[in-house]
C-alpha angles and dihedrals in degrees: 000000000000115000118250109255135188109215099140137001086255087074089072134058122239089253091054093048092049090048090051092051092047091048092048090051090051093048090050094051092047094040082230125196128175145167096247088126094041110145092011127117121201127192122219108207107193117181090168131050118267142179111169097029095048098044096041092051094046091050092044093054091049092047087057095050099256135120128237134202118204115216125189118202093232090057094057134075087257087090089058095052105273108149121246092237090057090048090049093051092053097042091050089060092053106039138042097228145358129230106193135189109189143164101233121042089219087068089065090051090053091050091049093048099047108028098064091213133094112284122201123200107233089177136319133179090266106038144019101186099163089058092054093048086058091046092053091049089050091051092048091052092048100044103022089235143042104211112093097012110137115224125184118197114198121188141033121006090236139139094292091048090051093052091045090053091052096041098043095046091048094051100041097258112144110232130193115185120200118193134154115262109276094029099073121136119267113290089226092055091048090051090051090049092051090052090051090048092056088061099040101036092237123148117237121189133166113195140153099235118092091191092054092047094049096043108118093353123156091202132031113198129187140169136192116297092219113050127201109288093026098085091118089061095049099107094047094045095047091050089052098045102038132118099353099056098043116119103230138142092276093056091044090061087074092060127074113290091248096041117140130221126229133190127172092216158247091097126204096214112216093024116066093002135020122239094239092056095045091050096042127107088253091066117099096173094118090056088052090052094048092048091061086077096051099046091047091053089052091047094050090048090051094050099042106030 
């Protein structure tokens, strides 16, 4: 039987996602630790740099009684031409699960197909589902609910945007995405979000006006304009996004007076968000960052119990 993996939020039902968020909230309140991973060893294969994802997963595994091995791509035979599927076959015989941060989403699919153990997406070019689990927990803490919350995402139609579209539409959060023309989210992801929205009653819109997206929003969310691996496009992207798509005090005036600001971090202060907004009392980005730990503990429990 194929191991249960978590590559995108589409791998879970709405009921399972809600249960994960509720369980994470409970574990956070109780400062809960357990031995659900007792005797298990997980490998964290990180082909990209990481702060929050790496540290939160390492702490989560240890809080659940397991052990974790951190593997950098440049330390493995991958750099000498070994195929990923061969690496997956071997790792799957040594460890009980894989947490992988990769460039191409198809690499996660190879790991899931050939390793034979649960694989968790710790970020790919298409999705960042663990981040959005933490985001949904943060919204639930802030508003006491998810259904009917109005979230505006302003910026690049990237992996975080994709996972927000899936997660929000699944859970009844209204989402308006504002991106420059040519930087919209994947059409396939938008179609999947619209299907979710038909079931949940959420509103899903993709537009090119930040002011229209933010108007009346409860939450204004942004991410870096230049993602890892896109450094060569930095000049072109910044000239396209700035200043119109920057989250600043002027743009926030379009949102509700008590609207909060979210960012998945790391932030490029002065680009996608101004320092005064990030450091203001409307910013809940540090709660988002903390909640990575709690949702990942709930996720690990779910996959390995």
